[in-house]
C-alpha positions as CSV (number, residue, x, y, z in Angstrom):
1,M,-80.1,3.7,46.9
2,V,-79.9,0.6,49.2
3,S,-81.4,1.4,52.4
4,V,-79.8,-0.6,55.4
5,L,-80.9,-1.2,59.0
6,I,-78.1,-1.7,61.6
7,V,-79.0,-4.2,64.3
8,N,-76.2,-4.6,66.7
9,D,-76.6,-4.5,70.8
10,Q,-72.9,-2.5,71.0
11,S,-73.6,1.3,70.6
12,L,-70.3,2.0,69.6
13,Q,-70.1,-0.5,67.0
14,R,-73.7,0.6,65.8
15,V,-71.9,4.4,65.5
16,G,-69.1,2.9,63.9
17,L,-71.1,1.2,61.1
18,R,-73.4,4.0,60.7
19,M,-70.4,6.2,59.8
20,L,-68.8,3.6,57.4
21,L,-72.1,3.2,55.3
22,A,-72.8,7.0,55.6
23,A,-69.5,7.6,53.6
24,E,-70.9,5.4,50.8
25,P,-73.3,7.6,48.2
26,D,-75.4,4.6,47.2
27,L,-75.8,3.3,50.8
28,A,-78.2,4.9,53.4
29,V,-78.9,3.8,57.1
30,V,-82.7,4.5,58.0
31,G,-82.4,2.8,61.4
32,E,-80.7,1.1,64.4
33,A,-81.5,-1.6,66.4
34,A,-80.2,-3.0,69.7
35,T,-82.1,-6.1,69.9
36,G,-84.0,-8.6,68.1
37,A,-87.4,-7.5,68.9
38,E,-86.5,-4.0,67.7
39,A,-85.0,-5.6,64.6
40,V,-88.3,-7.2,63.9
41,R,-90.4,-4.1,64.4
42,L,-88.1,-1.8,62.4
43,S,-87.7,-4.1,59.6
44,A,-91.5,-4.2,59.4
45,T,-91.6,-0.4,59.6
46,L,-88.9,0.8,57.8
47,R,-88.9,-2.0,55.1
48,P,-85.0,-1.5,54.6
49,D,-83.4,-3.4,51.7
50,V,-80.8,-4.9,53.6
51,V,-80.8,-5.7,57.5
52,L,-77.3,-6.2,58.8
53,M,-77.6,-8.1,61.9
54,A,-74.7,-9.1,64.5
55,D,-74.3,-12.5,64.7
56,R,-77.0,-13.0,67.7
57,P,-79.1,-10.2,68.7
58,S,-79.2,-9.3,72.2
59,G,-82.0,-11.2,74.2
60,T,-83.5,-13.3,71.6
61,N,-83.0,-16.4,69.3
62,G,-80.7,-15.3,66.6
63,V,-82.2,-17.8,64.0
64,E,-86.0,-16.9,64.9
65,I,-85.1,-13.4,64.5
66,I,-83.9,-13.8,61.2
67,R,-87.0,-15.8,60.3
68,R,-89.3,-13.4,61.3
69,V,-87.3,-10.7,59.6
70,A,-86.6,-12.6,56.2
71,R,-90.0,-14.2,56.3
72,P,-92.5,-12.1,57.7
73,P,-96.1,-13.4,57.6
74,L,-97.5,-10.5,56.0
75,L,-95.6,-7.4,54.5
76,P,-97.8,-4.0,55.2
77,R,-99.0,-2.4,52.0
78,S,-96.8,0.3,50.6
79,P,-98.0,3.7,50.0
80,E,-95.9,3.7,46.6
81,P,-98.0,3.5,43.5
82,A,-99.7,0.5,42.7
83,G,-97.4,-2.0,40.9
84,A,-94.3,-1.4,42.9
85,E,-92.9,-4.8,44.0
86,E,-92.8,-5.5,47.8
87,R,-90.1,-7.9,49.1
88,P,-89.0,-8.9,52.7
89,P,-85.4,-7.6,53.6
90,R,-82.3,-9.5,52.8
91,V,-80.4,-10.3,56.0
92,L,-76.6,-10.2,56.0
93,V,-75.1,-11.6,59.3
94,L,-71.6,-10.1,61.0
95,T,-70.5,-13.2,62.6
96,P,-67.0,-13.3,64.7
97,T,-66.5,-17.0,64.0
98,E,-67.2,-19.6,61.3
99,D,-70.1,-21.5,63.2
100,E,-71.3,-23.8,60.6
101,G,-74.0,-25.2,62.9
102,Y,-75.3,-21.6,63.3
103,A,-74.8,-20.6,59.9
104,S,-76.7,-23.5,58.7
105,A,-79.7,-23.0,60.8
106,A,-79.6,-19.2,59.9
107,L,-79.6,-19.7,56.1
108,R,-82.4,-22.1,56.3
109,A,-84.4,-19.3,58.1
110,G,-83.6,-16.9,55.3
111,A,-80.4,-15.3,56.0
112,A,-78.7,-14.1,52.5
113,G,-75.1,-14.0,53.7
114,F,-72.5,-14.1,56.3
115,L,-69.5,-11.9,56.7
116,L,-67.0,-12.0,59.3
117,N,-66.6,-9.2,61.8
118,D,-63.0,-8.6,60.7
119,A,-63.8,-8.2,57.0
120,A,-62.1,-5.0,55.4
121,P,-64.6,-1.7,55.2
122,D,-64.5,-2.1,51.2
123,E,-65.8,-6.0,51.7
124,L,-68.6,-5.0,54.0
125,T,-70.2,-2.4,51.5
126,A,-69.6,-4.8,48.5
127,A,-71.5,-7.6,50.4
128,I,-74.3,-5.4,51.2
129,R,-74.8,-4.3,47.6
130,V,-74.4,-7.9,46.6
131,V,-77.0,-8.8,48.8
132,A,-79.4,-6.1,48.1
133,A,-79.0,-7.0,44.5
134,G,-80.7,-10.5,45.5
135,D,-77.4,-12.8,45.4
136,A,-75.9,-14.5,48.5
137,V,-72.5,-13.6,50.3
138,I,-70.9,-16.1,52.2
139,T,-67.3,-16.4,53.3
140,P,-65.3,-19.0,51.6
141,G,-64.1,-20.9,54.3
142,L,-67.7,-21.2,55.8
143,T,-69.0,-22.3,52.6
144,R,-66.4,-25.1,52.7
145,A,-67.3,-26.1,56.1
146,L,-70.9,-26.2,55.2
147,I,-70.5,-28.4,52.2
148,D,-68.4,-30.8,54.1
149,A,-71.0,-30.7,57.0
150,V,-73.9,-31.6,54.4
151,R,-71.5,-34.3,52.7
152,R,-70.8,-36.0,56.5
153,Q,-74.8,-36.4,56.9
154,R,-75.4,-40.2,56.7
155,T,-79.3,-39.9,56.2
156,T,-80.9,-38.5,52.7
157,R,-84.6,-37.9,52.2
158,P,-85.1,-38.7,48.7
159,L,-88.9,-38.5,48.6
160,T,-89.2,-34.9,50.6
161,R,-88.7,-32.6,47.4
162,D,-89.6,-34.8,44.4
163,V,-91.9,-31.8,43.2
164,E,-89.1,-29.4,43.3
165,L,-86.5,-31.9,42.0
166,G,-88.7,-32.5,39.2
167,T,-89.0,-29.2,38.1
168,L,-85.0,-29.0,37.2
169,T,-84.0,-29.5,33.7
170,G,-81.1,-31.9,32.9
171,R,-78.5,-29.2,32.7
172,E,-79.7,-27.7,36.0
173,R,-79.4,-30.9,37.6
174,D,-75.5,-31.3,36.2
175,V,-74.8,-27.9,37.5
176,L,-76.6,-28.5,40.9
177,T,-74.7,-32.0,41.3
178,A,-71.4,-29.7,40.4
179,V,-72.1,-27.0,43.1
180,A,-72.8,-29.8,45.6
181,S,-69.2,-31.0,44.7
182,G,-68.2,-27.6,45.6
183,W,-67.1,-26.6,42.4
184,S,-67.0,-22.9,41.3
185,N,-68.7,-21.3,38.4
186,A,-65.3,-21.0,36.3
187,E,-64.7,-25.0,36.9
188,I,-68.6,-25.8,36.0
189,A,-68.4,-23.6,32.8
190,A,-65.2,-25.6,31.6
191,W,-67.0,-28.8,32.6
192,L,-69.9,-28.0,30.8
193,S,-68.3,-26.1,27.9
194,I,-70.4,-23.0,28.6
195,S,-69.7,-19.5,29.7
196,P,-69.6,-18.6,33.6
197,T,-72.1,-16.1,32.9
198,T,-74.5,-19.4,31.9
199,V,-73.3,-21.2,34.7
200,K,-74.6,-18.1,37.1
201,S,-78.0,-17.8,35.3
202,H,-78.5,-21.9,35.9
203,V,-77.5,-21.3,39.3
204,S,-79.9,-18.8,39.7
205,H,-82.8,-20.7,38.0
206,I,-82.1,-23.5,40.3
207,L,-82.3,-21.4,43.5
208,A,-85.6,-19.8,42.3
209,K,-87.1,-23.1,41.6
210,I,-86.2,-25.0,44.8
211,G,-87.0,-21.5,47.1
212,A,-83.4,-21.1,48.2
213,R,-81.2,-17.8,48.7
214,A,-77.5,-19.4,48.9
215,R,-75.5,-21.7,47.2
216,V,-75.0,-23.7,50.3
217,Q,-79.0,-24.3,50.7
218,A,-78.8,-25.5,47.0
219,V,-75.9,-28.1,48.3
220,A,-78.3,-29.0,51.2
221,F,-81.2,-29.6,48.7
222,A,-78.9,-31.8,46.5
223,Y,-78.2,-34.1,49.2
224,E,-81.8,-34.2,51.1
225,S,-83.4,-34.8,47.6
226,G,-81.1,-37.9,46.6
227,L,-79.9,-36.1,43.5
228,V,-76.1,-36.6,45.4
229,Q,-75.4,-39.2,48.1
230,P,-72.9,-38.8,50.8
231,A,-69.5,-40.0,50.7
232,A,-68.9,-43.3,52.1
């Protein structure tokens, strides 16, 4: 069962989201928050698997709230039996527009995904499951915009992440280079003569090694580390 905290300053929208998720047998709404401050407090208290957050929670800086929810300084000890793994909630943002600036900042703060407000109900429920499982969900248009924005950056910091880059194998560097070029898993698999499942495994290992949660964060890392150079 995937537990969800809904964060939205519009009560009617919160009701609609709760009704939609309640109809899914494997999803459970454990709480609702109208402000960013409530989101932080309830996420620490309820420890949901996913925080479904409006683009910018009322009364607070949206990026800072994402950071405080996705990367809390200390999780309270669980009353569950010893050995149960604790992890921060995964944040899925519902956004009205594909704002690459906000999305980039939010992803760096720890957001696990972005979905447009006009997404179909089945797209939303599927996205929640994907995010809860540890993967990322980002609209194709926003992914392309973020990659283009990173490519346009004129400066890189080749020495800032030498340690992390050095932990990648040669094959992982090949995969990361292709990801930074905007290639899909299928395209990378065809290029390297490996299966898409193997590519997905490589991507997961890369994200874990560099401390990223989404492919677009890996793209930014590829440019910042100097692995890939911005186009002239």
